[in-house]
N, C-alpha and C positions, 0 to 999 in steps of 0.2 A: 504492501499500501504506499510508504514513504518513499518507494523507488519511482510509483506511478504520479504520486505528488511530484516529487523532483522532475522527472519528465514533465510534467502540465508546466510547473513552473519556468523550466528552460525554455519552453515553447510558448511563453507566455512572455517572457523578456525577450526571446529571439523576435517576436510577432512586433514588440513596439520598437525593436530596432530595424527590422525585415518589413515588407509588405503585411506576411501573415505566416505560417507555421504550416508549411505542407503546398499553400499557394504559392504564383509564380506571381510574378508583378505584373499589372495590367500595361497592356502595350501602349507605347505614346502614339500620342493624336498622330493621326494623317498630316503629311508635310506637303502635299502635292499643289500643284499652284492652282488656283481658282480661275474658271475659266472667263475669257472677256466676254464682256455682251456686247452684240454687234445690233447697230439701229440700222433701220432702212435712210437711206439719203432720203431728204427731203427733194419731193417731186418738183419737175422743172416745167409742169403744165400749169396754167389757168386752174383754180378749182371752178365746178361749175357752180350755175344758180341754186343758191336754196331759199326757205322762206321757215320761219316760227310756225309751224303749225301747233303748240302747245305749251304753257307755261302755268308752273305751280309755284309754290313758296322758295323752291329751290332748283328748280331745274325747267330747263329749255328742250323741247324737243323739237329739231329740225328735219326736213324733209327734202332731199334734192333728186333730183331726175332717177327714174326706175332703173335706167339703165349704168348707172354710174359707174367706172370701174374701181377696183383697191384704191390705185394710184389718184382718181380724182376725190375719192371720199377722204384720203391721207391728206389732198391738198387743199381741202375745208377744215380740216383739223389744224392743219400749219396756218391757215389764213384766221383760225380762230387766238391760235396761240400769238399771232400777229397782234390782234387786236387788243388781248390780255395786255402786251409789253407797252403797247400806244395806247390805251383807253378810248379807242377808236371802235366801239362796237355799234355806236349809232349807225356808222359809214357803213355797216351789213345792216343795218335797218331790223338791229338789234337792241333791247333798251339797258343803255348803259348806265342809268340809274337804279335799277334794279340791280344790274351787277355789281354797282360799286357798293350795294348796301348790303350784300351777301353776309351771310351770318353763318359760319365764316365761309363754307362752300355755294359755288353751284355748278350743278353737272348740265353737259350739253348730251343729249342723246342725236346720234345723225343715223335717218333711214333714208332705204334707198327708196321711193316713191310713199305714199299715204297709206297705205292698203293696211302696212301692220303699226303704223306709228302709233296709233291708239291702243296697243297690247298692255303701255304700263298704267292707261287710266280706266279701262274699260271695267265693269261692275258684272259684264256677261260672260259669252261665251268670248275665249280670244278669237281678233282678226283670223290669226296665223298659226294658230294651234297655241299651247301651253311651253313653248321655247322662247328665249330671246331672238330677237329679228334683227335688230340694232346694225347698221355699219361700221359706225365707229363711236367714240364715245370723247370727250375733254372733259377735264373738272378744272376749275381755278379752283384756286384756295384751300387749304387744311386749318387743320386744329392747332396747329405749331406754327404755318406759312403761308401769309393769306395772299400773298404771289405764287407760290406753288401754280406750276400747270403739270398737266399730266395728257399724253393724246395716245390713243390707241387704235387700233384698226380690229376692229371686230372679227374672230373667223369663226365662231360658233359659241352657243352659250358659256361653254366651258374653255375657249380658248381665242387669247388675243395677242396682237403684236403690238409691242410698245413704240412709241415713232422716236422718243428720246429720253436721254439720262433726267430725269425730273428733281435729280439733286442737282445738276451741274446748271441749271439753268438759271 
């Protein structure tokens, strides 16, 4: 019995010095380099026309041409980012006073055509089914930074492509 206690004491003492008795030390954390994120180039085409479809206290829903390409939707998002930087939403026929009064965020949802654009506001049957059909998103402001901008091309309801690094704007 005394020998067992001595062995346990030795193991306890060694456990304080080493990571544990009979256990191997944990593997060091991985030191693999982080993968660089690549953002798509800013489109070189002019954005297509769009109009304000619906407005709530925190969102603006915009609609553009039904056949707008991804690049055209990206051009609209960049146009919104430029307007945020220069405070020129009025020039786009969007309410600058509303945007300036945001508390603290305003979301822009961009749709190809008006058919699905009411999906966020409908109380009945969804016009295009139960999934999300926006083509692009622009967000102005955050709880920490009122000037933060985020722009994303929406691939489907679970996937999107960020258009710029929001932490560097």
